[in-house]
Every structure is written in structure tokens, then in C-alpha cells.
KESETOR-669702 format. One record per residue (C-alpha): x, z, y; residue in one letter. Coordinates in steps of 0.25 Angstrom, whole numbers, plus 5000, padded with zeros to 4 digits. Example, Ala and Ser with C-alpha at 12.3 -4.5 7.8 and 13.67 -1.06 7.14 Angstrom:
504950314982a505550294996s
This chain:
533751674949x535251654950x536051754942x537151834949x538451894943x538952014950x540252094945x540752224949x542252254949x543152374953x544152464947x543752584938x542752684945x542452594956x540952614954x540552484948x539552544938x538752614949x538652494958x538252404947x537152494943x536652504958x536752354960x535952324947x534852414952x534752344965x534852204959x533652244949x532852294961x533052164967x532452094955x533652044948x533952054934x535352124932x536352114921x537352224921x538652194913x540052254912x541452204908x542052214898x540752214890x539352174893x539152114879x539252174865x540652104863x541052144877x540652284875x541552294862x542752234870x542452334881x542652444871x543952384866x544452374880x544052504886x543752614876x544252584862x545352674857x546052554851x546352484865x547552554870x548552444866x547652334872x548452234880x548052184894x547952044888x546952094877x546252164888x546052044896x545551954884x544552064879x543952084893x543751934895x543251924880x542152024884x541951944897x541751804891x540651864882x539951934893x539951804902x539351724891x538451814884x537851894896x538351854910x538051704910x536651714903x536251824913x536651744925x535951624920x534651714919x534751754933x535251894931x536251974940x537452004932x538152124936x539452144929x540352274929x541752194930x542052054927x543251964928x543852024941x544052154932x544952074923x545752014935x545952154941x546152234928x546852144918x547452054929x547952154939x547852284931x548452234918x549352134926x548952014917x549151874923x548051854932x547951704929x547851734914x546751844917x545951744926x546051634915x545551724904x544351774914x544051624916x543851604901x542951724900x542051704912x542051544914x541251514926x540451654926x540951724939x540251834947x539551804959x539951934966x540952034962x540852174968x542252244968x542152394970x543452454974x543952594974x545352654975x546152674962x546152824965x544652824965x544552734953x545552834945x544652954949x543352884945x543952844932x544452984929x543053044932x542352934924x543252954911x542753104911x541353054910x541352934901x540952944886x542252884881x543552934884x544352814888x544352684895x545652604893x545552534907x545452674914x546752714907x547552624915x548552674925x548252684940x549152564943x548252474934x547052514943x547852484955x548152344950x546652324947x546252364961x547252264967x546652164957x545252184962x545752174977x546352044974x545151994967x544252034979x545251964988x545251834980x543751824979x543051884990x541851794989x541451854975x542151994975x541652094985x542452224986x542052364991x542652494992x541852574981x542252714986x541052714995x539652774990x538952714979x537852674988x538752614998x539452534988x538152494982x537652434995x538952354996x538652304982x537252264986x537652194999x538552104991x537552074980x536252054988x536651914994x536851864980x535351894976x534851804987x535651684983x
């Protein structure tokens, strides 16, 4: 059975985790073996990098360039250690974020040179590209409120990315819109402010045709 690589994208608080969980249940019910991953992370090395990027008390002075390189170091390990072997084994790989996040967050959000960002991404992923990317969109005001609510319930007190100013997330949102416009065959965008059930059905309608290929 052919492997399938699906990625979920979106700004903070867009509901990716919920929809990934729902999709995994439906895929397993359809008889597919599912591998759930997240970025940065997904390997022992990647999880250490994730902590450094997001939660470490020592990361306040991290530059955008260091951030870009660390994220792609985690990604390079994930692609080679987990994603490629899983796809070769016929699994459905569902990843919470992949390289589109880097274009949106480090390219548009941190305002790094987009050609540089894409060149580093190319080194990290090689020929490994998603078959389908599901982009969940919510207005930045909704994202900000969901981040505020989430911070009050998390077991740790800080996420360095969520500390960014509103203008950063406005740029990230514009980046995602540009990504969707540039690659409409792969990237499918939806207004994720609807009910969990409605967004879940939209997700399934995009995924189901790939299961018949």
C-alpha cells in the first residue's frame, strides 16, 4: 500500500491538534496505519531542539537566523529518521506543521529573506514533500484569544513563539495566504472558525480521495 504524507498548518490556536486527532481516528477506522508527528520534534533530537526553541529559559536572545537553522535541523532528522521510512512502509504520516510553517513564521513573520529560507528548507527535506497540506485559518483576534486561554491551562508558563507581538502574527497570516495562493493543488485552506464537526468533515473530504489512489 502506498504511503501518504499529510501536513496540517495554521496560526496558533487554529484547532490543528483537534482535527489531527479526529482525522487519525477516521484513517485507522478505514484500515490505515497512521503515524502522528509534530514539528519541531518527532525524534529524540528534535524534541530537545523543540524545548530550546519554545520553552527554555535560556532562549530569549535567540536570533531569527538561529531559529531558522534549529527548526530545520530538527526537520532534517525527522525526515530521515521517521518520515521516509514510514512512507516506504505504506503508512499515512500526519504531521502537525512542516516546511510551510517555516515560510510563514521565519520568512514572513521574522522577515528573513524568503529565498534563503526556501534554500535551507530544501536542504532539510530534499525530495520529501507533502501530498496534501490542510491549512486551518482563523482571524488573528481569534488566534490571540485562544492563545490567552491556552496559556492559562498549560503545565508550563511560556512558549517563546506565543510571546510575539500581534504584528508578527499578522505577517504570519499573510504568509499562509500567499502559500495557499502559490500552491493551490497541494494546499487546501478552510475557515476554521466553524464547528469542530464541520471542519472535520471538510478535512475528510480532502483526504478521502487520496485513500483511493
